[in-house]
C-alpha positions as CSV (number, residue, x, y, z in Angstrom):
1,M,-28.3,122.4,40.0
2,K,-25.7,124.8,41.1
3,A,-22.9,127.1,39.5
4,F,-19.2,126.5,41.0
5,L,-18.1,130.6,41.6
6,G,-15.0,129.6,43.8
7,T,-13.5,129.1,47.4
8,V,-14.5,130.4,50.5
9,L,-12.5,132.4,52.5
10,D,-14.0,134.3,54.9
11,G,-18.0,134.6,56.1
12,D,-20.9,132.8,57.2
13,I,-18.9,129.6,56.0
14,A,-21.3,127.3,57.7
15,Q,-24.2,128.6,55.5
16,M,-22.6,129.6,52.4
17,G,-19.9,126.9,51.9
18,T,-19.9,123.4,50.8
19,K,-16.9,121.3,51.9
20,I,-14.4,120.4,48.8
21,G,-11.6,119.5,50.5
22,S,-9.3,119.9,53.4
23,S,-5.7,121.4,53.8
24,E,-3.1,121.4,56.0
25,I,-4.9,124.6,58.2
26,G,-8.4,122.7,57.8
27,K,-11.3,122.0,55.6
28,V,-11.5,124.0,52.4
29,Y,-15.1,125.4,51.3
30,G,-16.5,125.9,47.9
31,F,-19.2,128.6,47.1
32,G,-22.0,127.8,44.2
33,I,-24.9,129.3,43.3
34,P,-27.8,127.2,42.9
35,W,-30.1,128.1,39.8
36,E,-33.0,128.7,42.5
37,Q,-31.1,131.6,43.5
38,I,-30.5,132.7,40.1
39,V,-33.8,133.2,39.2
40,R,-34.1,135.8,41.9
41,H,-31.4,137.3,40.1
42,A,-28.2,139.2,41.2
43,V,-26.3,142.3,40.4
44,I,-22.3,142.5,40.2
45,I,-20.4,145.5,40.9
46,G,-17.2,146.3,39.9
47,G,-15.0,148.6,38.1
48,T,-12.5,147.6,35.5
49,G,-9.8,145.3,36.1
50,T,-11.1,143.8,39.4
51,G,-12.7,140.6,38.1
52,K,-16.1,141.5,37.6
53,T,-15.9,140.0,33.9
54,V,-14.2,136.8,35.3
55,T,-17.1,136.4,37.7
56,Q,-19.7,136.6,34.9
57,M,-17.8,134.4,32.6
58,R,-17.5,131.7,35.2
59,L,-21.5,132.0,36.0
60,V,-21.8,131.6,32.2
61,S,-19.5,128.5,31.5
62,T,-21.1,126.8,34.9
63,F,-24.5,127.3,33.6
64,M,-23.9,126.3,29.8
65,S,-22.0,123.2,30.7
66,F,-25.5,121.6,32.5
67,G,-26.6,120.9,28.8
68,Q,-23.6,118.4,28.7
69,A,-24.9,116.9,32.2
70,N,-28.4,116.8,31.2
71,P,-28.7,115.4,28.0
72,G,-32.3,115.2,27.9
73,E,-33.2,118.8,28.5
74,P,-32.4,121.7,26.2
75,P,-29.8,123.6,27.4
76,I,-30.1,127.1,29.3
77,R,-30.3,130.1,26.9
78,V,-27.5,132.3,27.7
79,I,-28.2,135.9,26.5
80,F,-25.3,138.2,27.2
81,I,-26.1,141.9,26.3
82,D,-22.6,144.5,26.7
83,A,-24.2,147.7,27.1
84,K,-21.0,149.9,26.3
85,G,-20.1,147.9,23.2
86,L,-16.7,147.4,23.5
87,A,-16.2,144.0,25.0
88,D,-14.8,142.2,21.6
89,Q,-12.8,139.7,23.3
90,N,-15.7,139.1,25.8
91,R,-17.7,138.8,22.6
92,H,-15.2,136.2,21.0
93,D,-14.9,134.0,24.3
94,F,-18.7,134.0,24.8
95,L,-19.5,132.8,21.2
96,K,-16.4,130.4,21.9
97,L,-17.9,128.4,25.0
98,A,-21.2,128.4,23.3
99,R,-19.7,126.0,20.4
100,I,-17.7,124.3,22.8
101,Q,-20.6,123.3,25.0
102,G,-22.9,122.0,21.8
103,Y,-25.2,124.7,21.6
104,Q,-26.6,124.8,17.9
105,K,-28.5,128.4,17.6
106,I,-25.7,131.2,18.3
107,Y,-26.5,134.6,17.3
108,S,-24.4,138.1,17.5
109,W,-26.3,141.2,17.1
110,P,-26.0,143.7,15.3
111,E,-23.9,141.5,12.9
112,A,-27.1,139.4,12.2
113,P,-30.6,141.0,12.8
114,L,-32.8,140.6,15.6
115,D,-37.0,140.4,15.3
116,G,-37.6,143.6,17.2
117,F,-41.2,143.1,16.3
118,E,-42.5,139.4,17.0
119,G,-45.6,139.3,19.2
120,D,-49.2,140.7,19.2
121,P,-50.3,144.4,18.8
122,S,-50.4,144.8,22.0
123,Q,-47.1,144.1,23.1
124,L,-45.8,146.0,20.1
125,R,-47.6,148.9,21.4
126,E,-46.2,148.5,24.9
127,R,-42.8,148.0,23.8
128,L,-42.7,151.3,21.6
129,S,-44.8,153.6,23.8
130,G,-41.9,152.4,26.8
131,L,-39.3,154.4,24.5
132,F,-41.3,157.8,24.9
133,N,-40.3,160.4,27.3
134,A,-41.8,159.4,31.0
135,G,-41.3,163.1,32.2
136,E,-44.4,164.3,29.9
137,S,-47.5,164.5,31.7
138,S,-49.7,161.7,32.0
139,F,-52.3,162.8,29.8
140,H,-50.0,163.5,27.0
141,H,-48.3,160.0,27.2
142,A,-51.8,158.3,27.3
143,E,-52.6,160.2,24.4
144,S,-49.6,159.3,22.4
145,V,-50.2,155.2,23.4
146,S,-53.8,155.5,22.2
147,M,-53.2,157.2,18.7
148,L,-49.7,154.5,18.1
149,D,-52.2,151.6,19.4
150,L,-54.5,153.0,16.5
151,A,-52.0,152.9,13.7
152,I,-50.6,149.5,15.1
153,K,-54.2,148.0,14.4
154,A,-54.6,149.6,11.1
155,G,-54.0,146.5,8.8
156,K,-51.3,144.0,9.2
157,P,-49.6,144.0,12.2
158,P,-45.9,146.3,11.2
159,R,-43.2,144.2,10.8
160,T,-40.9,147.5,10.5
161,L,-40.5,150.8,12.8
162,Q,-41.0,152.2,8.7
163,T,-44.5,151.1,8.2
164,I,-45.9,152.3,11.5
165,L,-43.9,155.9,10.5
166,D,-45.9,155.5,7.2
167,R,-49.3,154.9,9.0
168,V,-48.8,158.1,11.7
169,K,-48.5,160.4,8.9
170,P,-51.7,163.3,9.3
171,G,-54.5,161.4,7.9
172,A,-52.8,158.0,7.3
173,T,-54.3,155.6,9.6
174,E,-57.6,157.2,9.0
175,R,-57.7,156.0,5.7
176,L,-56.4,153.0,6.2
177,Y,-59.5,152.2,8.4
178,S,-61.8,153.6,6.0
179,Q,-60.4,150.7,3.2
180,I,-61.8,147.8,5.4
181,A,-65.7,147.2,5.9
182,N,-66.6,146.5,9.2
183,E,-68.1,148.0,12.6
184,E,-64.3,147.7,14.3
185,S,-62.6,149.6,11.5
186,L,-65.4,152.5,11.4
187,I,-64.9,153.1,15.2
188,G,-61.4,153.0,14.7
189,K,-61.9,155.4,12.0
190,Q,-63.7,157.7,14.2
191,V,-61.3,157.7,16.7
192,A,-58.6,158.4,14.7
193,A,-60.4,161.7,13.2
194,T,-60.7,163.1,16.8
195,F,-57.1,163.9,16.9
196,S,-55.9,166.7,14.8
197,N,-53.0,166.7,12.3
198,S,-50.6,168.5,14.6
199,Q,-51.0,165.2,17.2
200,W,-50.3,163.0,14.3
201,N,-47.4,165.0,13.3
202,S,-45.9,165.1,16.9
203,L,-46.1,161.3,17.3
204,Y,-44.7,161.1,13.8
205,L,-41.3,163.4,15.2
206,R,-41.3,160.9,18.2
207,L,-40.8,157.8,16.1
208,R,-39.0,159.5,13.5
209,A,-36.2,160.4,16.3
210,I,-36.1,156.6,17.3
211,Q,-35.6,155.4,13.9
212,A,-32.7,157.8,13.8
213,T,-31.2,156.0,16.6
214,V,-32.0,152.7,16.3
215,G,-32.4,152.6,12.0
216,E,-33.7,149.1,10.7
217,L,-31.5,147.1,13.3
218,L,-34.7,145.6,14.6
219,D,-36.7,145.5,11.5
220,A,-37.9,142.0,11.0
221,T,-36.5,140.2,8.0
222,V,-36.2,136.9,6.7
223,T,-33.0,136.4,8.2
224,S,-34.1,137.8,11.6
225,W,-33.4,135.8,14.6
226,S,-35.9,136.2,18.0
227,L,-34.9,135.7,21.3
228,Q,-36.9,132.8,21.9
229,S,-35.5,131.0,18.8
230,A,-31.7,131.3,20.2
231,D,-29.7,129.0,22.5
232,A,-27.2,131.6,23.2
233,A,-27.1,135.1,21.6
234,W,-24.4,138.4,22.1
235,I,-26.1,141.7,21.9
236,S,-23.8,144.6,21.8
237,I,-25.2,148.0,22.1
238,P,-23.1,151.0,21.2
239,G,-23.5,152.8,24.9
240,T,-20.1,154.3,24.6
241,S,-20.2,155.5,21.1
242,S,-24.0,156.8,20.9
243,P,-26.0,157.1,24.3
244,Q,-28.8,158.0,22.9
245,T,-29.4,154.9,20.9
246,A,-28.3,152.5,23.7
247,G,-31.2,153.9,25.3
248,D,-33.6,152.8,22.8
249,I,-32.3,149.7,22.1
250,A,-31.7,148.5,25.8
251,A,-35.6,149.9,26.9
252,W,-36.4,147.8,23.8
253,I,-34.9,144.7,24.2
254,L,-35.6,144.8,28.1
255,A,-39.3,144.8,27.3
256,M,-38.8,141.9,24.9
257,L,-36.9,139.8,27.6
258,G,-40.0,140.6,29.9
259,E,-42.6,139.4,26.7
260,L,-40.2,136.5,27.2
261,A,-40.4,135.5,30.6
262,I,-43.8,135.5,30.8
263,K,-44.2,132.9,28.1
264,N,-44.1,129.9,30.6
265,E,-41.9,128.2,28.7
266,S,-40.1,125.2,30.5
267,R,-36.9,126.1,29.1
268,K,-34.6,128.0,31.6
269,T,-33.0,131.3,29.9
270,L,-30.0,133.3,31.7
271,V,-29.6,137.2,31.0
272,I,-26.1,139.1,31.7
273,L,-27.0,143.0,31.4
274,D,-23.5,144.0,31.6
275,E,-21.6,146.8,31.8
276,F,-25.1,148.6,33.0
277,S,-23.3,152.0,33.7
278,A,-23.5,152.8,30.1
279,V,-27.3,152.7,29.8
280,G,-28.2,153.3,33.6
281,S,-27.9,157.1,34.0
282,D,-30.9,156.6,31.1
283,H,-34.3,156.7,33.3
284,R,-36.1,154.4,30.6
285,A,-33.5,151.8,30.5
286,S,-32.9,152.1,34.3
287,R,-36.4,151.5,35.2
288,A,-37.1,148.8,32.9
289,A,-34.2,147.1,34.6
290,A,-35.6,147.3,37.8
291,G,-38.9,146.4,36.9
292,L,-37.8,143.2,34.8
293,V,-36.1,142.4,37.9
294,E,-39.2,142.6,40.0
295,R,-41.7,141.0,37.8
296,T,-39.7,137.9,36.6
297,R,-38.9,136.3,39.7
298,S,-39.1,132.8,39.9
299,S,-40.3,133.2,36.3
300,G,-37.7,130.7,34.7
301,M,-35.6,133.4,33.8
302,G,-32.4,134.5,35.7
303,I,-31.0,137.9,35.1
304,I,-27.2,139.3,36.4
305,I,-26.9,143.0,35.8
306,G,-23.3,144.3,36.2
307,S,-22.0,147.8,37.0
308,Q,-19.1,149.6,38.0
309,T,-20.8,151.3,40.6
310,T,-23.9,151.1,42.7
311,D,-24.4,154.7,41.7
312,S,-24.3,153.6,37.8
313,L,-27.2,151.6,38.5
314,G,-29.1,155.0,37.9
315,D,-32.3,156.1,39.6
316,A,-33.6,152.4,40.0
317,A,-30.4,151.7,42.0
318,L,-31.6,150.9,45.2
319,R,-34.8,148.8,44.0
320,L,-32.2,146.3,41.9
321,L,-30.0,146.2,45.2
322,Q,-33.2,145.3,47.4
323,T,-35.0,143.3,45.2
324,S,-32.3,141.0,43.9
325,G,-31.6,137.8,45.7
326,T,-27.7,138.1,45.3
327,V,-25.5,140.7,45.4
328,I,-21.7,140.6,44.3
329,S,-19.3,143.3,44.6
330,H,-15.5,143.3,43.5
331,R,-13.4,145.7,44.6
332,N,-15.7,149.0,45.2
333,S,-14.5,152.6,46.0
334,S,-18.3,153.1,48.1
335,P,-19.6,150.1,49.3
336,Q,-21.7,151.4,51.9
337,D,-25.3,150.7,50.4
338,I,-23.7,146.7,49.8
339,C,-22.9,146.9,53.1
340,E,-25.9,147.3,54.7
341,L,-27.6,144.4,52.9
342,A,-25.4,142.2,55.2
343,G,-26.6,144.2,58.3
344,T,-25.2,145.1,61.4
345,I,-23.6,143.3,64.7
346,E,-23.3,145.1,68.1
347,A,-19.3,145.6,68.9
348,W,-17.8,146.6,71.9
349,E,-15.8,149.6,71.4
350,D,-13.1,150.6,74.5
351,T,-12.6,154.5,75.3
352,H,-8.8,155.3,76.1
353,E,-6.9,157.5,77.8
354,L,-3.3,158.5,77.1
355,K,-1.2,158.8,79.5
356,A,2.7,159.6,79.9
357,L,5.1,158.3,77.5
358,G,2.1,157.4,75.3
359,R,0.8,155.0,76.9
360,R,-3.1,153.9,76.8
361,S,-5.0,152.6,79.0
362,A,-8.7,151.5,78.6
363,T,-11.3,153.8,81.0
364,S,-14.7,153.1,79.6
365,G,-16.7,151.4,76.2
366,R,-20.0,150.9,74.9
367,L,-21.5,148.8,72.5
368,Q,-22.2,149.9,68.9
369,Q,-23.6,148.9,65.7
370,Q,-21.2,147.8,62.7
371,Y,-21.3,146.5,59.5
372,R,-20.8,142.8,59.3
373,V,-18.8,143.0,56.0
374,S,-16.1,145.7,56.7
375,P,-16.2,148.7,53.6
376,E,-12.7,148.4,54.2
377,L,-12.6,145.1,52.8
378,V,-14.5,145.9,50.0
379,R,-12.8,149.0,49.1
380,S,-9.8,147.0,49.4
381,L,-10.2,143.2,47.5
382,P,-7.4,141.7,45.3
383,V,-8.4,141.3,42.0
384,G,-10.5,138.4,41.6
385,E,-11.9,137.8,45.2
386,C,-15.6,139.6,45.7
387,I,-17.9,139.8,48.5
388,I,-21.1,137.8,48.3
389,I,-24.1,138.9,50.1
390,S,-27.4,136.9,49.9
391,S,-30.3,136.5,52.4
392,G,-28.4,138.5,55.2
393,R,-25.4,136.4,54.8
394,W,-22.2,137.0,53.3
395,A,-18.9,135.2,52.3
396,H,-15.6,136.5,50.5
397,I,-14.6,134.5,47.5
398,A,-11.8,133.7,45.3
399,V,-13.6,133.3,41.9
400,S,-12.2,130.5,39.8
401,R,-11.4,131.2,36.2
402,P,-14.1,130.0,33.4
403,L,-14.7,126.8,32.6
404,E,-13.5,126.5,29.2
405,Y,-13.7,122.4,28.0
406,P,-17.0,120.0,28.8
407,K,-15.1,117.6,30.6
408,N,-14.0,120.4,33.0
409,C,-17.5,121.2,33.5
410,L,-19.9,118.0,35.0
């Protein structure tokens, strides 16, 4: 199972390419990314107009097509997250591709509500506590997580954020435990009473601030869909219009994806987190993405993170680049971090002496290390071309257009 990306123009052709034909000047090699490589995850770098979106949609369309080629297996679940919330045409193309490839359960958020409360109480506690400010002291963070845990377990698992807010009001959690006559509830009541009204009010205000940005968009309703139930889903995060909301939603959904990855499903899942620059400055989203990439290697979930620059990946940029199995760069004005991933080679550099009439004469030289991938090449890549680096090898690729019809996908 390999996603054909395009034609190899240069690089470690023998190791990275597969012969697909011949031309007047020799063999023609194509480049494909196998699923086994995708589950080691990928980062795609490229600014507006460089061809990054075409590369993403090429990968999406190719992996979607495998359901047509393998009718005995469920199609690869594809979840596309647009962190800027502006890509209406991309959303249209994505949903069209899913329909053409025969996908049945296709969702678009926030048009259709996403169930952000699925899972057990401990998963919900971790999901919500991950939205808190990680810059606070570890003591206060642990205190808040303990109180949140008490509130979530005080009765039936909550299905809305408002339910949790009602439980963390001063005295509310203690009263709920008083209504349940068993030993565990008695202990819960005693522990809840050890926290002061000001502490409960502080937790209430923090969760109220999250509700102010998220609203009811992730509440569980009779019409909500879940990540696990979807065949294909487009999630639009308002990163351009509301950065605070974007950070909350991104951290929440990334936590849910991590939970999905560890369910040991037999079904493959492809996640594209595009325009990460819109949420990369939020340390919660940046670290959540890095943690997700590190924890889900070879889990059956492939993650592709798209960003305009390496700096836009946030404070976890280096972690993301070093832990991803594949790095793809379109034209990039600051390519040093990417070029370093391909390593260096020894190259001889002559020292010249300028003589009369402007003639130069080599007088000496030395061996020195140079990048295997020239930074100048990355800075000047034409639209639709990219550099791919994997396991210290590299290739210069001309990316093909996305597949559109099943007959072209087999």
